[in-house]
Structure formats: C-alpha cells, structure tokens
C-alpha positions in Angstrom: 53.2 4.1 13.6 55.1 3.0 10.5 55.9 6.0 8.2 57.4 6.3 4.8 58.6 9.8 4.1 61.3 11.8 2.4 64.0 13.0 4.8 67.0 15.4 4.8 69.9 14.5 7.1 70.8 17.3 9.4 73.4 15.7 11.6 74.8 12.4 12.8 76.4 11.9 16.2 78.3 8.8 17.2 76.7 7.1 20.2 78.6 4.3 22.0 80.9 2.3 19.9 78.7 1.3 17.0 75.5 3.4 17.1 74.5 6.8 15.5 72.0 9.3 16.6 70.8 11.0 13.4 68.6 14.1 13.1 66.6 14.4 10.0 64.1 16.9 8.7 61.2 14.8 7.4 58.5 15.9 5.0 55.8 14.1 7.0 56.7 15.0 10.6 59.3 17.8 10.7 62.4 17.3 12.8 63.0 13.7 14.0 65.9 12.0 15.8 66.7 8.4 15.2 68.9 5.8 16.9 70.6 3.6 14.4 72.0 0.7 16.3 75.2 -1.1 15.3 75.4 0.8 12.0 79.1 1.6 12.4 80.0 -2.0 12.6 77.4 -3.7 10.5 78.4 -4.7 7.0 75.2 -6.6 6.0 72.4 -4.3 7.3 70.1 -2.3 5.1 71.4 1.0 6.5 74.8 2.4 5.6 76.8 5.1 7.4 77.4 6.9 4.1 73.6 7.5 3.7 73.7 9.8 6.8 76.1 12.5 5.8 74.9 16.1 6.2 72.2 17.2 3.7 71.8 13.7 2.2 68.3 13.3 0.8 66.6 10.0 1.6 63.4 8.1 1.5 63.0 6.3 4.8 60.6 3.8 6.4 60.6 4.6 10.1 58.7 3.8 13.3 57.4 7.1 14.8 56.1 6.7 18.3 55.8 10.5 18.7 56.6 10.4 22.4 59.6 12.7 22.3 62.0 9.8 22.4 64.5 8.5 19.8 62.7 6.9 16.8 64.0 4.0 14.6 64.6 3.6 10.9 63.8 0.3 9.3 64.9 1.0 5.8 66.4 3.9 3.9 67.4 4.6 0.3 69.1 7.7 -1.3 66.4 9.7 -3.1 68.8 12.2 -4.6 72.3 11.1 -5.5 74.5 14.1 -5.2 77.3 14.9 -7.7 80.0 16.3 -5.5 78.4 17.8 -2.3 80.6 15.5 -0.1 83.8 15.4 -2.2 84.3 19.0 -3.4 86.1 20.8 -0.5 84.3 24.1 -1.1 80.9 22.6 -1.2 81.6 20.4 1.8 82.4 23.6 3.8 79.0 25.0 2.8 77.2 21.8 3.5 78.6 21.6 7.1 77.8 25.3 7.7 74.2 24.9 6.4 73.7 21.7 8.5 75.0 23.5 11.5 72.6 26.3 10.9 69.6 24.0 10.4 70.5 22.1 13.6 70.3 25.3 15.5 67.2 26.9 14.0 64.8 24.0 13.3 63.2 22.6 16.4 59.6 21.8 15.5 58.3 18.3 15.2 55.5 19.1 12.8 54.9 18.9 9.1 56.1 21.9 7.0 56.2 20.7 3.4 57.0 24.2 2.1 60.2 24.3 4.2 61.1 20.8 3.3 60.7 21.5 -0.5 62.7 24.7 -0.1 65.6 22.8 1.6 65.5 20.0 -0.9 65.5 22.3 -3.9 68.3 24.5 -2.4 70.5 21.4 -1.8 70.1 20.3 -5.4 71.0 23.7 -6.7 74.1 23.8 -4.6 75.1 20.3 -5.9 74.5 21.2 -9.6 76.2 24.6 -9.8 79.8 25.7 -9.5 79.5 29.4 -8.8 78.4 29.1 -5.2 80.4 31.8 -3.2 77.2 33.7 -2.3 74.9 30.6 -1.9 74.9 30.6 1.9 74.0 34.2 2.0 70.9 33.9 -0.1 70.0 30.5 1.5 70.0 32.1 5.0 68.0 35.1 3.8 65.4 32.9 2.2 65.3 30.6 5.2 64.0 33.5 7.3 60.8 33.3 5.3 60.0 29.9 6.7 61.2 30.8 10.3 58.9 33.8 10.5 61.2 36.9 10.2 61.7 37.6 6.5 62.5 41.3 6.0 59.6 43.5 5.3 60.1 45.1 1.9 57.3 47.7 2.2 59.8 50.6 2.3 62.8 49.0 0.7 63.8 52.4 -0.7 64.8 53.6 2.8 68.4 53.8 3.7 68.4 51.9 7.0 67.5 48.3 7.9 66.2 47.7 11.4 67.5 44.3 12.5 65.2 44.1 15.5 62.0 44.9 13.6 63.0 43.4 10.2 62.0 46.6 8.4 63.5 49.4 6.4 63.6 52.8 8.1 64.3 56.4 6.8 66.6 57.1 9.7 68.6 55.4 12.4 66.0 54.9 15.1 67.9 52.5 17.3 71.3 50.7 17.7 70.1 47.8 15.6 69.8 50.0 12.4 72.3 49.2 9.6 73.1 51.1 6.5 75.8 51.3 3.8 77.1 48.4 1.7 75.6 45.7 3.7 72.1 47.1 3.2 72.8 47.5 -0.5 73.7 43.8 -0.7 70.5 43.0 1.3 68.4 44.8 -1.3 70.2 43.1 -4.1 69.4 39.6 -2.6 65.8 40.2 -1.6 63.5 38.6 -4.0 66.0 37.0 -6.4 66.4 33.3 -7.2 69.4 31.2 -6.8 70.0 31.2 -10.5 70.6 35.0 -10.3 73.4 34.6 -7.8 76.3 34.7 -10.2 75.3 38.3 -11.1 76.0 39.4 -7.4 79.7 40.4 -7.2 81.1 40.5 -3.7 84.6 40.3 -2.3 85.6 38.3 0.7 85.2 41.2 3.2 81.8 42.2 1.8 80.6 38.6 2.0 82.0 38.1 5.5 80.5 41.4 6.8 77.1 40.7 5.3 77.1 37.2 6.8 78.0 38.7 10.2 74.9 41.0 9.9 72.7 38.0 8.9 73.8 36.0 11.9 73.1 38.9 14.2 69.6 39.1 12.6 69.2 35.4 13.5 70.4 36.0 17.0 67.9 38.8 17.6 64.9 36.7 16.3 65.7 33.2 17.5 66.0 32.5 21.2 69.1 30.5 22.1 70.6 30.8 18.6 74.4 30.2 18.5 76.8 31.0 15.7 77.9 27.8 13.9 81.3 26.4 14.8 81.9 26.0 11.1 81.7 29.7 10.4 85.5 30.3 10.5 86.1 27.5 7.9 83.4 28.9 5.6 84.9 32.4 5.8 88.3 31.1 4.9 87.1 29.2 1.8 85.6 32.2 -0.1 88.4 34.6 -0.6 
C-alpha cells in the first residue's frame, strides 16, 4: 500500500556499503523500518542521507506491506527545517539521547497520533529555545503519559514516590519508594509545560540524580529497557 505520512526519524544504521536501515515513527502507522538502497553513494536520487538524521521531521511517500519486513520509501521531503538541532553541540547531545530513548521504548506498529504530535511539538521546542538544560527531564516525564505509566498525582502531597506503583505514598512502604530532593523536583515538573522549564533551577548533581531515578522508573515499567549509551555524554554536557 502506498502511504503518504508525516514521519520522525528515530535512527539510521548503515547496512552493507551503500544502504541505510532507517527507523521512523510515522503518524499513520507508528514505528516503521525502511531499507534505503544505495543512498550513501547516490548523488542523483530523491533521498539524501542528511534527511535521515535523528529527530528529523519528514513527509514521506512509502510502500507499506505491513508484513513485518523492511519497508521502502519512494520520496521524502523535510517538513520542518530545524535551526540548529544538528549543529549545536549541546542540542546534538540531547537529540542523540532522546533518539536512543525512543528506539528503546517505542515498539508498536500502530497509529498513535497523540504521541506523534507530542514528539513533533517537543522537537520544535528544543530547536527554538536555548535554555534547555532540563528539557530531557520533562520530556521523559511527559513521555510516560503516552507509554502508560505517568505518575498518579492523586496524593501528590505525600512525601514518598513509589516507583513500582507510580504513586505518592505517606510512608516508605517498599524499597522502591523515593523521597527528598528528587521527589521535590518530580512535583515541580508534574503538570508544567516546556515553556515553564527556565523557572526550574537545578545543578548538575540534582539533574543527574533525578535522571537516574527517571531511568529506574522506566526500567521498572518497560520490559527489556536498557539505559541509553549516550547517557554519559549527556550528563557531561550540563554542568
């Protein structure tokens, strides 16, 4: 079936000497993998390697056989021309971290326009703002809403947060209960928009500790989740 859809590039892996295998999150069909033949050597084709950098937003015309095999892209054009996502060293570190996370947590080949719209809007926000040190924290927190384990705010006044249940507790009922500064940060981030991020003041240790807790939260709720290899680079960027 020939499909025209918006797509967000998740990753691109070199295959043989001239081909790429590209994973995209599409608005029409969820996660799809495409084999782009000869793209690394072709200078006259309609597809360009630069189009398939992480988190690029495209409009593609693709053949979807929906048989669990690699699909093909006939045409592609950039639907959002980023300002500096792939040239600013700080944003590039965030881009690779986010793409690593998405590659690990998104597995469904089914339409989810709400998730797609969230990803697209978040990418644009990252591209168009300069105060981004806490972006990845709020992004990961908001992403849990679309993955099915967003924290339950019913008793947000409680001191402890239970990572295994995703709820606030009045006492430490198991080894997965966290309290202190990390939970204060969690409460500050819950419910806010990206535009409010500059008001959240964190130092490097606070940011790193909170990210560690978030990744543990992901590990507890997503089978087979692995921490991104780009984590060390990200932590070294925001001092």
